[in-house]
N, C-alpha and C positions, 0 to 999 in steps of 0.2 A: 416511442419506439417498439418494435416487434421482439417480442423476446417469447417466443414459444417454444416446447418440445425441447428433445434432445437436452443440449447443455446450455439453453437459453435460461432455465433457472438457476440454473445452478452459477452462472455470469451474474445474476441477477443479486444472489447472495454473499456472491464476494466483491459485489461493486464496492460498499463501503470500506473495502479493505485497500483500496487502490488509492490512498492520498498520495500527490506529486509534492514532493522535496524540491526544492529547484531554489538551490542557496543565494543567488541574485535577487527572483523575487520574492522569497522570505527577507532577506534582508532591506532590501529596499520599503516592502510594507512596515518592515519594524520602525526603521528608522524615523518611517514617516510618520508613523504614529507617535515614537518619542517624541521628535521635534516639535509635531506639533501641539502634543499635552505642555511641554515648556513653553511655547510660544504664548500658549492660551493658556497657560499662569501668569506669565510676568503681564502680558496684556490686561488679566483680570486685575490684577495688582492693581496696573494704576489706573484702571476706568471700573466706577462698578460692574458688578459681576450682573451679565451678559446684557450690557450696555450698548459695549462694543462688537462682540459678537455673540447671539445670544445663544441659547443651549441648546435649539434647538439646529442650528447650524451647526456648532460643535458637535453633535451627534449624530449631525448630516454624513459630516465628511469621516467617520468612524465609520459610519453605517456601508459609505464609501469602502471603504478598506475591507469590511467585510465582505463585501460584493467582489470587488478583484479575490480574495481570496479563495472564495468561490466558484469561482469565474479559474483559475489559473491552477489553485493546490489543490482543490476538494477533488472525489472521485468524476466529475465535470470533465476536466481537463483527459484524465485518463478516458474515457469513453469519447472525448472529442475527437482521438486519435481512430477513432473506431469506427463512428458514425458522422456522417455530414449535418443529420439533424441536431447532435451535441454539440456539432462546433458551433453550429446556425444559433446554440441556445448561448455557449459561450461569447461568444460575440454580441451575442444582446445585453447579457449581461454586462458587458463591458461599457457598449455605447448607450444602453437604453437604464440604468438602473447606477452604477459606479459614477458615469461621470456627470449627468447631474447634481449627484448626491456630494460629489466634492466641489461641484461649482459652488452650488448651495452652501459648503464650508468657509468659502474663502480661506483657500489655505496660504496661499501669496502674502497675505495679511500678516496671517497666524507665524507662519517659517520666519517672516524680517524680524518678530518679538524673540525668536528663538537663539538669533545670533545677538552674541553682547552689544554692549554701545556702539565702540568706534565702527567695530561689522554693520550694525545696521545702518548707521550712519554713511559707513562708505557704500553700500547697495544703495540706499537710499539715493545719492549722488548719481550714481551709477544709470538709475531706472529713470532719471528726470532728465539727461542730457537727449539732445534734439533726436541720434540715430535710432536708442532704444525706444523712446517716447512716440516716435512714429513708426516704428515697426511694430511696436505691442496694438498703437490705434488698427494698424492696418489689418495686422491678422485678425484680430478682436471683432472688429467691422461686421456687418452682419452679412454683408456681398461674402468677401473674403472668407470667413467662416463656413457659411454655406458650399462655397464651393469647392474649401480644403475637403471638408466632411464629405462631400456628395464627392469627389476623386475618389479619395479612402475608397470608399465603400464600394465603388464600381471599379478600379482598379484590381485592387486586391480579391476580388473573385474573379477575375481572369482566370481560366484555367491554365495557362504555362505559370503565372504566377503564385494561386495558389497551389498547384502542388508544387512550387520550388519550396513552398510555404512547407508543405506536411515535411519535404525530404530534409529540409533544415533547419533544424533548430534554432540558428541562427537569423534564418529569415523569418522563422515564426514568429521570434520574438520582437521583430519588426514591425510584422502586421499586428499583434498586439498593442505595440505600441499608437502606432500609427492612429489602429482604431480607437483607442483612447485618448488621445491628445489632440486628435480632430475633433472628436466628439467635444471633449471638454471646453472647447476653441469655441465649436457651433451652441453649445450652452450657455457659454458665458456670452457670445456674443449676440444672444436672444434676449439673454435675461439683464444682464447688466454692461449691455450695449453702449456706446457713446453718447447716444440720442436720451440716454434713462427711459423714465415707464412712457416718456409721452414716443421714444421707438418702439413698442410693442407693439405698434402697428404693422410695422417693415418686418418685425419678427414672425408674425401673425402670416405675412404674405410668406415667409424665408419657410416656415414650419411647415404649412401646407404642401410648397411645392417638394421639400424632401419626404411629406409623406407621400405623395405623388410615387416618386422616381426611384424609390426604396421598393413600393408596393410592383414596380413594374419589374425592376430586377428580383422580388421574388415570383411574379408571376414567370418571368421567363423561365427561371427554377423549377417550377413546379410544372410547366405544361410542356419542357424540354424532350424532344421524344428519345433521347439518350442521356446516358449521364454522362455531365461535363466533368467530374474528376473520377477518372476510371482508378485511383489507388483506393478509393474504400471499396472495391467491389470485394475484395477476396475477406476483409475484416468485418463488414456488411453480411456477410455468409455466415459467421459467427452468430451472429444473433438472427438467423434465420429470415433474415429479408435479401432486398436486392439494393446495390447501388441507385438505380434509378426511383426506385419506391423509397427508400431514405432520403432522394435528394429533393422526391416531389412532397416531403414532410419536414426537410427544412425550407426548403421554397416559400411552404406555408405560414411557417414561423417567420421569416421576414415578412410575410404580405399580409396577416390578419395582423398577429401583436404587434409587430411594426409598424405601420399605419395607423391603427388606435390608438396607438401611443401618441404617436405625432399629431393625431387628429385633436385629441382630449388636452394638449397641452397647449396645441392651438389655440383652442377654443377658451382655455385658461388666460393666455396673452389677450384673447381679443377681449375679455370682460375685464381685464387689470386695465387694458386700453382704453377701453369707454368708458371706466370708474376715473382714470385719469385727466380724460378728456374733460369729462361733467365737473372736474375736483375744480380744472383751471377757468370752466366756464362759468364756477358760481366764485372763483376768485376774482376773475375779472367784472363780473356786473356788481359786486362789491366795492371793486375802486372807481 
């Protein structure tokens, strides 16, 4: 971000005073943290501590809550209304940091244990019904998760819809919800997909394809001859930059960190897939 001359330093010094308090967001984050703690306590009281949900998984979930807090309630949320590049940083926090951290925390299993016995049994029966089971497998399948995440990324960056989100708080909240949920479905499908570890090979393909198409979107934003989102023009001038330069920086943030993250994760999945294939081969030879 370009913060130079005139009132730029003043804005920078005031930045940390601009925490955003959104009662609904704060309530959801607090309730999620409490429910997870209750469920985790009950789960660990039934099984050896760290056996069902490991400590690092629990820490991962709470780190995800911190990431969402930074994205939606910290001064980053305030700056994101002024600069497109800050808005891209906010979206990357939701999709590349919070979403995979939540997935690693396996919250659905823990939240089940936050319910009392009858409630837990009722929800368990409901999740085993054919319609719910089929829907879940369909949504978390690698192909469906890849398509949903890709559609959310591209559709919400269409100028008309993006500008609508900037102008309307409800649409803006829906945008963030779509990014977080589709990203969580994507990471869930890649990590805990229906094929288990042997399905990591499929995950590698979709992760690399996601790296490519998200980088293309970032490149289009970076190399565009004119701003896609005029609403940032006046706000960007407060930071002594212009909408096009700000957009180019935001595009670079999507192009490079987004792509690098997916490539690194894809290589990690590839290594895990090769390791699982070798393990199965060794078991087959022993038999």
